[in-house]
N, C-alpha and C positions, 0 to 999 in steps of 0.2 A: 504494500500500500504506500503510495506516495502521499506524504503528509500534506503536500500542497494541493492535492486533489480531494482532500477531505473537506466536506462542508457539514454544517449542522443547521438543521431547520426544524420548525415546529411540526409536531405530529399531525397527520391528516388521516382521520379514521378510514375514509373511503379508499385511500391509496395505500395506507400502511398496515392496516390491521393484520392481514394475512402474513405479510413478510415479517412483521415484528413478532407475531405469535410463533412463527417458525424459528426465528432467531432465539427467542426465549426458550423454546422447547429444546432445541439442539444444544444450546449453551447450558441449560439446566441438566440435561442428561449427562453431559460431560462433567460439570462442576458439582452437581448434587446427586450423583449416582447413589449415595447412601440413603437418600429419601425413597428411592424406588420408582420405576417407570410408571406403575399403576397410579401412584399418588400424584406424580408429575402430570400425567394425562388429565386427571381430575382438576388439578390446579390450572391447567391451560385454559379450561373453560372459564374460570374466574378471571384469568388474565384478559381474555377477550371481552368478557361481558361486564366486568366490574372495574378491574384495576386500570387498564389502559384508558377507558372512557372517563374515569374520575380523576386521573392524575394529570399533572402538567408534564407532558412528554416531549423530549427533544430527540431527534433522529440524526445519527451520523451517517452520511452518505459518501460513497466513493463512486465517481463517474455517474452520479445521480441515483445509485442503487443503495438502499439501506444496508448497513453493515453492523449497526448497533443502535442502542437507545438508552436513555436515562429517563426514569419516571420519578417525579417529585411530588410530594405532598407537603406543601410549604417548603421548609428547608430540610425535610427528611427524604433521603434517597430510598424510595420504595423498591427500586430495581435499577440495576445497571447491567446490561447484557450486550455482549459483542459476539457475532458469529464465530464459532470455534476456529474456522480457517482464516479469520481476520484478526485474531487476538495477537497481542504483542507488537502491533504496528501503530499504536498511538490513538486509536479511536476512543478507547475507554478513558485515557488521560485527557483527551480533548473534551469529551462529554462532561467529565468532572470539572474541568477548568471553566467550561461554559456555565454550568450550574452554580459554581462558586462565585463567578462574576455577577450572576443575577441575584444570588441570595445572601452573599457575605459570609455565611458559615453553613456547614452541612453536617447533618447527622445521618447515621445509618446503622443497621444491624447486619452482621455477616455471620454465616455459619462458620464456627471455628474449625470444622472438618474440611472446609474449603480453604486449604492452606495457600493456594495460589492467590485467591482473592484477598485473604488476610494480608499476605505479603505485598500485594499490589496497593492496597489502601495504606498500609504502613509506609511504603515507599513514597506515596503522595503526600505524606505528612499527617494523615489521620492519627489520632491518639485514642487509645482504648479508655473508655469511661467505666465500663462494667461488663460482667458476664452473667448470663443466666443459663440454667441447665436445660431449659426447654424452649421450643420455638413458640410462635404466636398461637399455635393450635394445641399447645400443651404436650407435644411429642418430644421425646428425649434427644433433641438435636441442639447442642449448646450453641448459643449466639453471643457474640461480642457486640456491644454498643460502642460506636466510635464517633469522633467529632473532628472536623477540620475547620479551623478559623481562617478567614480570608485575610 
């Protein structure tokens, strides 16, 4: 990915829902395999019907095609996902920088079993505030709450 070719634009449900849902699912299968494919398939329905429509979502595009997105609920990152074959080329970093510029500070929760994401956020300067032993559904997947000040 050529960083100069990367653009960030607002989410357009009619144009983006299918591609962002696919990016979310493929990235989640890779990063959150510990959750299980059956649960991820059920969550995908919520991504499409609840989370994307309710969030402020920004889409990273290369050559006009979506490669990743960040969804915000005020200053909370509800999701940051980059297509697995496009990870490591700056889209995630650019999306976080875009969100930080708009919000001034950012909060998030990340599964601690997702070591790559935890390392990514730490490298960007996020600092850990706390941990909890269960996820938002009460399942035994530890989460770390992190913050980044602009």
